[in-house]
N, C-alpha and C positions, 0 to 999 in steps of 0.2 A: 642259591641265595648268596648274596655278597656280604662277607664278614670282613670288616676293616680292623686290622690289628695295628696298634700304635704303641711302640715301646722303644726307648733309646738304647736298650741292651739287646744285642742280637740273640743271645742265648734264650732270653725270655720270648723273643719273637719266634724262634725256632720251636720252642715248646708249645706255644699257642697254635702255631700252624699245624703241628702234629695233632693237637686236640681237635681243631676245626675239621680236619680230614675225617674224623670219626662221626661227624654230624652228617646226616643224609642231605644230599643235594646242596652242598655248600662249597664255596670256594673262598679262599683267604686272599686278601689283598693287604700286604704287610709293609709297614713303614717304620724306620728308625728315626725319621725326621718328621715331627708333627706338622710342619709347614707343608711338606709334600703330601702328607695325608689329607690335609685341609684342601689343597688344590685338587687332589683326585676326587674328593667327595663332592666338589662343586658340580661335576657332571656324571659321577659314577653311580649315583642312586644306591647307597648302601642299605642293607637290611638290618645290620647290627654293627655297632661300633664298640670294640674292646680296646680300652686305653689305659695306660699306666698313669699314675698321678704325677710322680716326680720326674720331670723331663726338662732339659735345658731349653731356654728360649721361649717355650710355650708349654705350661703345665696342662694336666688333664682337664682341669676345670675350665681354663681359658680356651682350650681346644673345643670342648663341648659347647661353650657359649658361642663361639664363632660358627660352629657347625649348625647349631639350632637356629641361627638367623635365617638359614635357608631350608633346613631339614628339621623342623620342630618336632616331628612325630617319630623319628627314627630312634629306637631304644639304644641306650648306651650303658655299657657295663664297665665300671671303673675298678682297676686292681690297685690296691695301695697297702703299704705296710703301716700307715698312719691310722690309729684307732680313735683319734680325737673327735668328739661329737661336733665341735664347731666346724671342722673341715667337712664332715659328712653333711651337715646342714647347708653349708655353702654349696656343696656339690649338688645336692638335691634341688636347691633354688636355681642353680645353673641349668638343670635339665637332666642330670644323671639319673638313670632309671634304677640301677642297683649297684651293689658293691661286692667285691671279693677281696679277702685279705691274703697277704703273703705270709708264709709260703702257700702257694696255690694248691687247693685240693682239686684234683682232676675230675673226680666224680661230681663234685659240686659245680665246677665250671660247666661241664657238659649239661647238667640239669638246668642250670640257670640260662645258659645260652639257648637251649631248646625252647624254654618258656618265652624268652624274648623274641626268638624267631617266629614262634607261634603268634605273638602279638603283631609282628610285621605282616604275617600272612593275613590275619584278621583285618588289619588296617587296609591292606591292598584290596581285600574283598569288599570292604565297605566303600572304598574309593571307586572300585569298579561298579558297584551297585549304584552309587550316587551318579556316576556317569551314565549308566544304563537308564536310570530313572529320568535324568535330564534329557536324554535322547528320546525317551518315550513321551515325555511331556512336550518336547519340541514337535514330535510327530503329531500328537493330539492337537496341539495348537495350530499346526499347519492344516490339519484336517478341518478344524472348526473354521479357520479363515477361508479355506476353499469352499466349504459349505455356505458360508455367508456370501462369498462372491457369487456362487451359483444362484443363491436366493435373489441377490441383486439383479442378476441377468434375467432370471425368470420373471420377476416382477416388472422389470423394465420392459421386457418384451410384451407382457400382458397389457401394459399401458400403451405401448407402441402400436399394438394391433387395433386399438380403439381410436388412436389419434392420427390425424392426417399427416403429422410429422413423421419422418422416416427414421429407421434405425441408424442411419448414417448421421443424422442430427445428434443423436445421443452420443455417438462416438466422437464427433467433432467437438461438441461443446465440453465433453469431459476432458479431452486432450487440450483444448484451449484453456480449460480451468487449471490443469496441471502446469501448463506453460506459464500462466499468470502467477501461480504459487511459486514456481521456480524463480521467476524474475523478481518476485517480492522478497526472496531469500528465505522462504519457509523450508523446514527440514525435509530431507528425502522421505522420511516416514509420513509427514503431512502431505507431501506431493502424491505419494502412492495412495494414501487414504482418500484424498480428494478425487483422484482418478477413478477409484472404485466406487465411491459413494455418489458422485455427481449424476450418473445415469438415472438415479432414482428421483431426480428433482420434480418430475411431473407424474409420479406414480399415482397421485391422488386423482388424476383424470379418469381412472377406472370408475369413479363414482359420479362423473359428470354425465348428464343425459345426452344421448346421441343427437337429439334435436338441437342442442346447443354446441356440443363438441364438433359436430360435423356440418354445422350451418355454413353455407358457402358465402354468405354476405356478412355485413357488420352485425354485432350483437346489440340488442336493446339494452337499456340501463338495467332492467330487471334480469335479463339473461347474463349480463356481465357480472352481476352480483352472485349469481349461481356459479359462474365460471371461477370466480375468485375462491370459492370454497375448496377447489382442488388442493390448495396449499394446506388447508386444515385437515382435509381427508388424508393426504399423504403423511402428514405429521402423526395423525392418530393411528394409521396403519403401522408405522414403523417405530413409534416412540417407546413401546413397551418392551422391545427387545433388549436383552442384556449385552448384545454384541456392540462393541465400540463402532464398528463399521455401520451398522443399521441405525445406531443412535445419531451418528454424524449425518447419515442420509436423511433421517427425520428432521434434523436441524436445517439442512439445505432445502428440503421440501417446504418447510415452514417459512423460510426467510428469503428465498431467492427472488421474490417479487416485492420485497421491501425496497424503499428508495432512500438514498443518502440524506435527502432533506426531510424525511419523515412523511412523505406523501404517498407511500406505497401501501401494500396490503399484505397480510390480513390485519396486522396490529399497528401499523403506522410507526414502526421503529425507525430510528435515525442513526446516523453515524457522525464521524468528525467531531466538531467542537462540542456537541451535546453529549458526548460520552461513549462513542463507538459501541452502541448497543446492538447494532446488526453484527452478528458473528462474521468473522473474516471469510469463512467459506461461503456464506450467503452473499457477501459483497462480490466475491470472485465470480461465482456462478452467474450472478446477475449480468455481468459484462459478457461472459462467454455465451450465455444463452441468447441474449438480445442480438449480439453480432451475428450468430449463426442463423437465428430466425430471420433477420433482415436480409441476409445474403442467400437465403434458400427459397426456392419456389414452393408454393403451396397451392392446393386446388383453388383457393380463394384469392391468391395474389401472385404477382410475379416477383422474382428475386430483385433486390436492390443491388446496385453496383457497389463495389467495395468502397469507392470514394464517397458515395452518398451515405453508406453505413458508418464509415469512420467520422463523417461530419456529424452524424447524430450522436455518436459516442462522445465527441468533443463538446457538442452542445449540452450534453447531459452531465458533464463533469461537475461534481459538487451538488448536483440536483438529483438526477436519477442514480448516478454512479459515483463510487468512491474514486476520486482523482488518482490515487496511488494505483488502484487496480487498472484503470484505463492506461496509465503510463506503462505499467508492467506488461499489459497486453500488447502495446505497440512496440515494446522492446523486443529485439530479435525477430523482426517482421518476417524474415525468411522462414522461420519455424512455423509461424501462423499460416503462411501460404502452403507450406509443405503438408501441414495437417489437413487443410482444406482440400488439397489435391488427393492426399492419401485416402481420405474417407469420403470421396465423392459419392453422390447418391446412387449411381449405377453400380457401385461396388459394395453396397450396404451389406449384402448377405455374406460375401467373402470377408469383409472387414470385421463383421461381428464374430465370425468364427475365429479369426486371428486374435481378436481382443480377448475372447474367452480362453484361448490357449495361453495367452500372455499372463492372464490373471492366475491361472493354475501354476 
């Protein structure tokens, strides 16, 4: 352990060095200039500071005050010939831990130094335990996040097996969503959260009857009303979770079919001038989901061209879609094309495996 000795009289320094050598596992770092001692302590991480009070240029109290700006928990032992209470009160307020009077009693010095070094050992153990606890909490948090991500993927795949849409659709639209979030200036944490939660947008389709979900032709008005319920079902499935990820997924499932002008479902929420009541993640996913649905082939329809799909997005600005989200989607168009190519339908299985690994 490192014991710093500060005294402007070399004879006193020599005596203290001799005493420190009697302490187990200790090394002395001695200074007759308090400014040099202060400089060493900035990086030296002392375990005990032993300082004289009367020193030219910087007395013991001033030295301790300066040291405690950076090292508030290091014990300090002040040696002084002054017995005035006012001085001791001032020293205690400055952070001095204990005092020894001159002439120095060697036995008393060794006992008090051992006690203070024991304080340093305990402080370090507490600090190490706090760091260990932090690391354990971080590990547990990462485990919970990984489990939540795995739940997302499992539930998404369950919905995917009942839906004529492919797994690649889920990957494309979630990456389109993160792209929009980035171009809108959302934080990296929000971008990552959206990427992980967006695949759950249609999980409520697990409750949609096959006759409706797999119908090759247009739905009747009554059938469409049943189809709309997948937003409510998805919300009910996810909303009771305490996981922030699943809570956000519930919000997306509930709101991604709302429209900016209030004509969407299930609640007819609106955005823009009437109060931005559609959550931003729901507005983002609405753009990403529709674009990919339009440009993807389904058993009941052919894929639209990119040009025709973009024309529909433009036509829906301020009606179906938040204009800011449309503009963000069109920003950095090369990235959109790269996402579309990377998660092409024929590579759905491989891409899903890659996505699962990236989440972990």
